[in-house]
N, C-alpha and C positions, 0 to 999 in steps of 0.2 A: 542429526540436524546441522552439525558443524559442516559436514561434507556438502549438504545442500546450500548452505550459506556461501561456501567457497565457490561452488559451481555457479551460483547466481551472480556473484561478484565477477567471475571470469566472463560470463555471458554478457553482462552489462558493459564491461570494458570492451569486449569484442564488437558489440553492436555499435557503440559510440565510435570506436576506432575506425570501423568500416565506413561510417557515415562521414567522417571528417578527413578521410584519406586525401592527401594532397593539399590540405589547408595548413596554415601555420600552427605549430604546436600549442600556442596560447589558446586557440579556439577549442582544441580537444580538451585542454585543461578546464576551460570554462564549462563545457558540456558535462564533463565528469564531475566537477564540483557541484553542478546544479542537480545531480541525481541524489536524492536523500537516502542513500543506501544505509548508512549507519543508523539513521533514525527509524527507518521503516522496513528494514529487511525482514523482521520477524512477522509483521502483518502481511507483507507481500508474499511470504511463503505459505499463506493460507491457500494459494493456488495449488501448491504441492500437497498440502494436507487434504484438500478436496479431491485431488486426483487419486490419492491413496485411498480415501474413504470410498471412492467410486470403483475401486478395484484395479486401478492402473498403478504403474510405478510412480512414486512421487516426482521423479525427474520430469515426467510428462508435463507437469505444471510450471516448469521453470520459465519458459518463454512468457507465459501469462504473468508470472511474478515480475519479470523485467518490464513488461508493458505497464503494470501498475506503478512501478517505481518511476518510470518516465512520465506517466500522467501526474503523479504527485509532485515531481519536480517542476513540471510545466505550470501547474496551478500555483504552487508555492512561490514561483518567481513573480507572480502578480499579487502576492500577499494573502492567498487563501490559506488559512491555518490548518495544520494537520498535526497529529500526535508527535511530539518531540521534535518538530521541524522548526528551526529558526534559520532562515536562509541569510547568508552574508549579503550585505548591501540593502537589506530591507529595514534597517533601523530608522531611516528617514521616513519611510512609509508609515511605520508605527506611530511616528510623531506627527503625521499629517502631511508629509511631503511625498514626492514620487519615488518609487523604487529606482535603484541604480540601473541605467539603461542597458549595460552589458549583461546584467543578470536577467533582465526581461528577455533579451534576444536569445540568450542561452536556453532559458526555459521554453521559449516559443519553439526552438528547434527540437525540443524533446517530444512535443506533442505528435508531430508526424512520425517520430520513431515509435511511439506507443501504438499508433494506428498500424504502422508497417508490421510490427511484430505480431499484433493481434490478427491482422489479415493473413499472416503467414502460418497461423496455427493449423496443423494438419487435422482439421475436424470440421464437420458440418456446423454451421451456425457462427463461424468466425466473423463473417461480415456483419451479422446482427450484433455481435459483441463489440465490434469496432464502432458501430453506430451508437451503442449504449455508452461506450467510453467517451465519445465526443459529446453526447448529450449531458453526461455527468459533468464534464469539464465546463461546458457552456452554462449549465445551471448554477454551478458554484461561482463562476466568474461574474455572472449576472448578479448574483446575490452580493458580491463584493462591491459592485458598482453603486449599491444602495447603502453602503457603509458596513462596518463590522457589526456582527451580532454575537452575543455571548455564547450561543450554542453552536456556532459554526464549526468549531474544532470537533465537537462530538458528531455533528452531522456528517462532516467530510470524512472523519476517521471511519465512521460506520459505512459510508458509501464506498470508500476505498477498499475496506476489508471485505465487504459483501461482494464487490465486483471481483476482487481477487479470487474468492472462493467460487463464485459462479464460473469464472473463466477456467479455473482448474477442472471443474466438473465437465464443462463443455469440451475442453481439450482432451479429456479422457474418454469422450464418446458416451457420457452418461445421458439418460433420458431427461426431459425437461423438469420433471418433478424432483429428481435428485439434485439437479442444478439449483432449483429454487430453494430446496431445503438447505443445501450447502451455503447459498448466498445469505439466507436469513441467519444461519449460525455465525457466519463470518461477520455480518453486520453487528450482531450482539457483541462479538469479541472486540471489534473496533471501537464500539461505543464504550465498552468497559475500560479499554485502555485510555480513552479520553477522559472518562469519569475519574479514574484513579489519578490521572495527571492534574486535572483541574480541581478536583475536590478530594484531597487526601484525608478528609475527616472520617470519623467512624461511619457516618451515614453514607458517605461516598463509597467507602470500601464495601459496605454491606450491599449497596445498590449494584456495584460492579461485580461482586461475587455472585449475586443473583443472576446477572446477565450471563456470566460465564457458565454457571450451572445450567441455565436454560439452553445455552448453545450446545453444551455437551449432551444434554438430555435429548435434544432433537436429532442427534446423530446416531442413534441406535436403531437397528443394528448396523454394523459396518466397522471397518478398521479405522479408528479415530485416534491412533497413537500420536500422529504428528499434530493433530488438532489439540490433543491434551498437552503436548509439550509447549505449544504456542500459548495456550491458556495459562500454563505455569509461568511463562515469561511475563505475560500481562499481569498476572496476580502479584508478581514480585514488585510491581510499581507501588503497591500498597504496603510493602514491608521495608521501604526505604532504599530499594535497589534500583530506583528509576534511572539514575545516571548510568549505572552499569548496564541496565537493560537497553538503553538507547545507544550506547556507544561501545557495543561489542561484548557485553557480558555473555559468557557461556557457562552452562552448568558443568559440574564435575562429572 
């Protein structure tokens, strides 16, 4: 899993660097900082877990993982909450003021990157995924225009994780039913991560563990080793390891 994380980091850097070639270095820094890699890399790797479960090499899902990170950064720049994501420059927004303009511009530049990477997936259905990605972003941004909602973090975490898993299945060439199964499992994992972060009580932990068990139970038969690792990371939120989880924690 560490190797996949490193490969994903390199891919994100490569895509951003290519996009801002010829622009001032400060702009590249802004785009890079707007990608919530440290906070969401584990959920974005559900694309790789899904590809593995569908019989492909896990690395087949890396472009989809990058696209999900770009999508998360684009929406977070406008204040859409996600698991573990606290974007610099949004403090005023939380207090009722507007987000910092540079952060919004950087985030807006990430959405075309997400679409570009998704359309570049070497698999049938990539254009449908790009449309789904844009619709997901539009729905969450529309929801933000009506004010914050207590359940938005869980909703968006589930949507992101489910999208990541679906994209990994499609990238691996899996049939529609497998993609749907992977997406539902990913959605449960994302919602569990949000539940453990927002409700670290005994009831919250029980609810999240139930979601994780349901997700893993739906993935049989199939090679779900990477899914299991990601579930372990998510479960660690409930044992006081949340800071380590979101900022680079790796198992021994």
